[in-house]
N, C-alpha and C positions, 0 to 999 in steps of 0.2 A: 496357514491362512487365518487372518484376524477377522473379527466380526464384520468389519466394513468390506473387505475384499470378498468375503463369503456372500454378503448381500449383493454385491455387484455381479459376481459370477452366477448366482441363482437368477437374478433379474435378466441377465443376458441369455440364459438357457431357454427361455420361452421360444418355441418354434425353431429350436436349434439343437443339434445333437450335443451331448456332453463332450464328445470327442472334439468338436469344433471349438467349444468354449475353452476346453483345456489347451487347445492350440494357440488361441489368440490372447488369453489372459496373462501369460507371463510377460509379454512385451508391454501390455497395458499397465500392469502393476509395477513393472520396472520403472515406469515413468511416474506413476501415481498410485500409491498404496494407502493414501489417507484421503479423507474428504477434502481437505484444504488443497492438497496437490492436484486432485482430480478437478476441482473447480477451477484451479489456475490453468489447467490444460486448455479449457474451452471446448465447446461442442465439436468444432471442426477437427481438432486434433484427436479427440476421442473417436470420432467417426472414422478417421484414417486408420486407427488402431483396431477397430472392431468391424470394419466394413464387410468381412466375410460371414458375419452372423446374420440370421434372418432379421428383418425389420431394423437394420442397423441405423438408419437416420433417426427413427423414433427413439430407439434405445440410447443412442448417443446423447440426444437432447435430454432424455429422462435421467441418465446417469449424471450428467452435468448439473441439471436442476436439483436433483436429490442431494448431490454433494453440497450445493449452496445452502439447501435447507438444513443439512446437518451442521455445517459451519455456523450458520446463524443460531442454531440451537445449542451451541457450545463445542461443536467439533467432534463429538463422540457418539456412537450408537449407544442406545440404552435399551434394556429389556422392557419395553413399553409398547403394547399392541397399537394404541392409537398413534403414537409417534411413528412407528415403523410403517403402518398402513397409510399414514399421511404423506409419505415420501413419494415423489414422482416415480411412476413406473413400478411401484411396489404394491402387489396385491396380497391377499390373505395367505396364499400358498407360500410366497417368498418370505413373508413375515414369519410364518410358521416354521420354515426351515431355519431361519436365523435364530428364532427363539429357542428351538430345540437343540440345534447343533452348536451355536455360539454361546448361548446363555443357560443351557440345560433347564429351560422352562418347559414343562409338559405341553406338547403340541402334537398334532397328527396331520402333517402336511399331506394333502391329497392332490397328486398330479394326475395326468391322463393315465399313467400306468396303474396307479393304485385304484383309481376310479374303475378302470376296466376289470382289474383282478377282484376287487371287492364284490362287484356284481357277478362276475363269472363264478366265484366261489360261494355265492349265496350269503355273503356277509351283509349285503345291502341290496334292496330292490329299488333304491332311490334313483332318480334321474337327474339330480343336481349334485354338484360337488359339495355344497353345504350340507345336504342331507346325508350324503355318503359319509362325510367326515363325522357327523353326529352319530351315525350308526356304528362306525368303527370305534369311536370313543366309548360307546356303550358296550361294545363287544370285548374290549380289552381293558385291563386295569390301568389306571392313569400312570403308574410308575413304569409301565412298559411302553408307553406311546412313542417315546423318542427313539427307541431302538426298533420297535415293531414296524414302523413305516419303512425303515431302511431294509429290514429283513424281507418285507414283502416285495420291495423293488428288486433286491438281489435274487430272491427266489424266482420271481417272475422272469427275469432276464435269463436265468439258467434253465428253468423247467417249463415256463408257461408264457411263451412269447405271443405277441399279437398275431404274427403271421406264421403260417405252416405249423400250427399247434395241433398236436395229437392228444386228445383227451385221455385216451387209454394209457399213455405213457407218462402222464403228469401225476406226481405223487398226491396232489390235492384234487385236481379235476377228475381223476379216475374214480373218486368216490363222492365228491361234493357237487359236481356239475349235474344238473338235471338233464333229462332227455330233451326237454324243450330248449334249454340253453345250447346243447350240442347241435341240435337241428338248426337253430337260428344262426349259429356261427358258420356252419357248413353252407347254409343257404346264402349268407352274406358273402362268403368267399367265392361262391360260384356265380354270383350276380355280376354280369359284365359291367365294367367301369365305363362311365360316360366319357367321351373324348374331351380333352381340354382344348378349347378353341383359343386361338391367339387373339389378343385384344384388337378391336377394330381400329 
Protein backbone atom coordinates (compact mmCIF):
# COMPACT_ATOMS: atom_id res chain seq x y z
CA UNK A 1 0.00 0.00 0.00
CA UNK A 2 1.43 3.37 -1.00
CA UNK A 3 0.91 6.61 0.98
CA UNK A 4 -2.06 7.63 -1.15
CA UNK A 5 -3.95 4.33 -0.93
CA UNK A 6 -3.25 4.28 2.82
CA UNK A 7 -4.78 7.74 3.11
CA UNK A 8 -7.91 6.64 1.23
CA UNK A 9 -8.27 3.42 3.23
CA UNK A 10 -8.00 5.23 6.55
CA UNK A 11 -10.44 7.92 5.44
CA UNK A 12 -12.93 5.23 4.41
CA UNK A 13 -12.61 3.46 7.77
CA UNK A 14 -14.57 6.09 9.73
CA UNK A 15 -17.75 4.49 11.10
CA UNK A 16 -16.90 1.33 9.15
CA UNK A 17 -15.18 -1.88 10.18
CA UNK A 18 -11.65 -2.61 9.00
CA UNK A 19 -13.01 -5.84 7.54
CA UNK A 20 -15.43 -3.97 5.28
CA UNK A 21 -12.74 -1.52 4.15
CA UNK A 22 -10.45 -4.45 3.32
CA UNK A 23 -13.25 -6.00 1.28
CA UNK A 24 -14.02 -2.98 -0.89
CA UNK A 25 -10.62 -1.33 -1.39
CA UNK A 26 -9.04 -3.94 -3.72
CA UNK A 27 -11.62 -3.21 -6.43
CA UNK A 28 -11.31 0.54 -5.85
CA UNK A 29 -7.51 0.54 -6.05
CA UNK A 30 -7.55 -1.78 -9.06
CA UNK A 31 -9.19 1.09 -10.93
CA UNK A 32 -7.46 3.98 -9.19
CA UNK A 33 -4.31 3.71 -7.06
CA UNK A 34 -3.11 7.26 -7.72
CA UNK A 35 -4.73 10.66 -7.12
CA UNK A 36 -4.89 11.35 -10.86
CA UNK A 37 -6.66 8.06 -11.59
CA UNK A 38 -9.03 8.57 -8.65
CA UNK A 39 -9.95 12.06 -9.81
CA UNK A 40 -10.55 10.72 -13.30
CA UNK A 41 -13.02 8.14 -11.96
CA UNK A 42 -15.41 10.81 -10.77
CA UNK A 43 -17.53 10.75 -7.60
CA UNK A 44 -20.30 8.59 -9.10
CA UNK A 45 -17.98 5.71 -10.00
CA UNK A 46 -16.19 5.99 -6.65
CA UNK A 47 -19.55 5.73 -4.91
CA UNK A 48 -20.39 2.59 -6.87
CA UNK A 49 -17.17 0.99 -5.67
CA UNK A 50 -17.48 2.00 -1.99
CA UNK A 51 -21.27 1.92 -1.54
CA UNK A 52 -21.07 -0.72 1.23
CA UNK A 53 -19.12 1.49 3.65
CA UNK A 54 -20.80 3.83 6.09
CA UNK A 55 -21.47 7.39 4.87
CA UNK A 56 -20.54 6.27 1.34
CA UNK A 57 -21.97 9.29 -0.57
CA UNK A 58 -20.05 11.79 1.56
CA UNK A 59 -16.88 9.71 1.47
CA UNK A 60 -17.06 9.29 -2.31
CA UNK A 61 -17.29 13.05 -2.77
CA UNK A 62 -14.44 13.66 -0.31
CA UNK A 63 -12.16 11.03 -1.89
CA UNK A 64 -12.73 12.57 -5.32
CA UNK A 65 -12.27 16.15 -4.08
CA UNK A 66 -9.10 15.24 -2.15
CA UNK A 67 -7.69 13.53 -5.24
CA UNK A 68 -8.20 16.74 -7.17
CA UNK A 69 -6.51 18.76 -4.44
CA UNK A 70 -3.50 16.43 -4.53
CA UNK A 71 -3.29 16.61 -8.32
CA UNK A 72 -3.38 20.40 -8.18
CA UNK A 73 -0.59 20.34 -5.56
CA UNK A 74 1.72 18.25 -7.76
CA UNK A 75 0.17 14.79 -7.70
CA UNK A 76 1.91 13.29 -4.67
CA UNK A 77 1.28 13.17 -0.95
CA UNK A 78 3.96 14.76 1.18
CA UNK A 79 4.71 14.61 4.91
CA UNK A 80 3.19 17.96 5.71
CA UNK A 81 0.58 18.28 8.44
CA UNK A 82 -1.14 21.35 7.01
CA UNK A 83 -1.27 19.81 3.52
CA UNK A 84 -2.75 16.50 4.73
CA UNK A 85 -5.27 18.05 7.11
CA UNK A 86 -6.34 20.45 4.36
CA UNK A 87 -7.54 17.60 2.16
CA UNK A 88 -11.27 16.94 1.94
CA UNK A 89 -12.40 14.33 4.46
CA UNK A 90 -8.99 14.10 6.15
CA UNK A 91 -8.93 14.88 9.85
CA UNK A 92 -6.09 14.88 12.32
CA UNK A 93 -6.39 11.16 13.07
CA UNK A 94 -6.18 10.15 9.41
CA UNK A 95 -3.27 12.53 8.84
CA UNK A 96 -1.54 11.08 11.90
CA UNK A 97 -1.84 7.52 10.59
CA UNK A 98 -0.38 8.53 7.23
CA UNK A 99 2.46 10.51 8.82
CA UNK A 100 3.34 7.61 11.11
CA UNK A 101 2.91 4.62 8.80
CA UNK A 102 3.72 6.07 5.38
CA UNK A 103 6.35 8.68 6.24
CA UNK A 104 7.71 7.46 9.62
CA UNK A 105 7.08 10.86 11.18
CA UNK A 106 6.39 10.58 14.94
CA UNK A 107 2.64 10.73 15.54
CA UNK A 108 0.15 9.20 17.94
CA UNK A 109 -3.16 8.61 16.13
CA UNK A 110 -6.05 8.41 18.58
CA UNK A 111 -9.12 6.59 17.31
CA UNK A 112 -12.12 5.50 19.37
CA UNK A 113 -10.30 2.35 20.54
CA UNK A 114 -7.20 4.15 21.80
CA UNK A 115 -9.36 6.86 23.35
CA UNK A 116 -11.30 4.21 25.30
CA UNK A 117 -8.22 2.22 26.34
CA UNK A 118 -6.19 5.24 27.42
CA UNK A 119 -8.97 6.26 29.78
CA UNK A 120 -9.65 2.71 30.96
CA UNK A 121 -5.98 2.16 31.76
CA UNK A 122 -5.55 5.46 33.56
CA UNK A 123 -3.21 6.92 30.94
CA UNK A 124 -5.53 9.91 30.55
CA UNK A 125 -8.54 11.37 32.27
CA UNK A 126 -9.24 13.72 29.39
CA UNK A 127 -12.60 13.82 27.65
CA UNK A 128 -11.45 14.98 24.21
CA UNK A 129 -9.36 13.22 21.58
CA UNK A 130 -6.93 16.12 21.44
CA UNK A 131 -6.20 16.01 25.16
CA UNK A 132 -5.93 12.23 25.24
CA UNK A 133 -3.41 12.43 22.40
CA UNK A 134 -1.41 15.03 24.33
CA UNK A 135 -1.43 12.84 27.46
CA UNK A 136 -0.25 9.77 25.52
CA UNK A 137 2.56 11.77 23.92
CA UNK A 138 3.69 12.77 27.40
CA UNK A 139 3.47 9.21 28.67
CA UNK A 140 5.64 7.57 26.00
CA UNK A 141 8.99 8.53 24.43
CA UNK A 142 8.60 10.10 21.00
CA UNK A 143 10.62 7.36 19.31
CA UNK A 144 7.98 4.81 20.38
CA UNK A 145 4.84 6.66 19.26
CA UNK A 146 4.53 5.10 15.80
CA UNK A 147 4.59 1.55 17.09
CA UNK A 148 2.94 2.19 20.45
CA UNK A 149 -0.43 3.22 19.04
CA UNK A 150 -0.53 0.01 16.98
CA UNK A 151 0.47 -2.07 20.00
CA UNK A 152 -2.37 -0.54 22.01
CA UNK A 153 -4.89 -1.31 19.26
CA UNK A 154 -3.77 -4.92 18.82
CA UNK A 155 -3.57 -5.53 22.57
CA UNK A 156 -7.04 -4.06 23.03
CA UNK A 157 -8.53 -6.31 20.37
CA UNK A 158 -7.01 -9.39 22.00
CA UNK A 159 -7.40 -8.71 25.71
CA UNK A 160 -9.40 -5.54 26.34
CA UNK A 161 -12.48 -5.36 24.10
CA UNK A 162 -15.20 -2.78 24.51
CA UNK A 163 -17.90 -5.42 24.89
CA UNK A 164 -17.99 -8.39 27.28
CA UNK A 165 -14.77 -7.28 28.91
CA UNK A 166 -13.71 -8.91 32.18
CA UNK A 167 -11.35 -6.68 34.16
CA UNK A 168 -9.90 -9.54 36.20
CA UNK A 169 -8.66 -11.43 33.13
CA UNK A 170 -7.13 -8.45 31.33
CA UNK A 171 -3.34 -8.22 31.83
CA UNK A 172 -3.57 -4.45 32.22
CA UNK A 173 -7.02 -3.75 33.66
CA UNK A 174 -6.51 -6.37 36.36
CA UNK A 175 -4.10 -3.96 38.06
CA UNK A 176 -4.55 -0.58 36.35
CA UNK A 177 -8.31 -0.03 36.34
CA UNK A 178 -9.75 1.64 39.41
CA UNK A 179 -12.81 0.35 41.25
CA UNK A 180 -14.71 3.41 40.02
CA UNK A 181 -13.85 2.60 36.39
CA UNK A 182 -14.96 -0.99 36.80
CA UNK A 183 -18.22 0.02 38.45
CA UNK A 184 -18.90 2.63 35.75
CA UNK A 185 -18.44 0.13 32.92
CA UNK A 186 -20.55 -2.52 34.62
CA UNK A 187 -23.28 0.07 35.17
CA UNK A 188 -23.09 1.23 31.55
CA UNK A 189 -23.40 -2.34 30.27
CA UNK A 190 -26.40 -3.00 32.50
CA UNK A 191 -28.22 0.16 31.42
CA UNK A 192 -31.06 -0.71 29.01
CA UNK A 193 -30.59 0.66 25.55
CA UNK A 194 -33.14 3.12 24.21
CA UNK A 195 -35.11 1.73 21.27
CA UNK A 196 -34.17 3.13 17.88
CA UNK A 197 -37.28 4.56 16.30
CA UNK A 198 -37.74 4.51 12.53
CA UNK A 199 -37.66 7.90 10.79
CA UNK A 200 -41.00 9.65 10.56
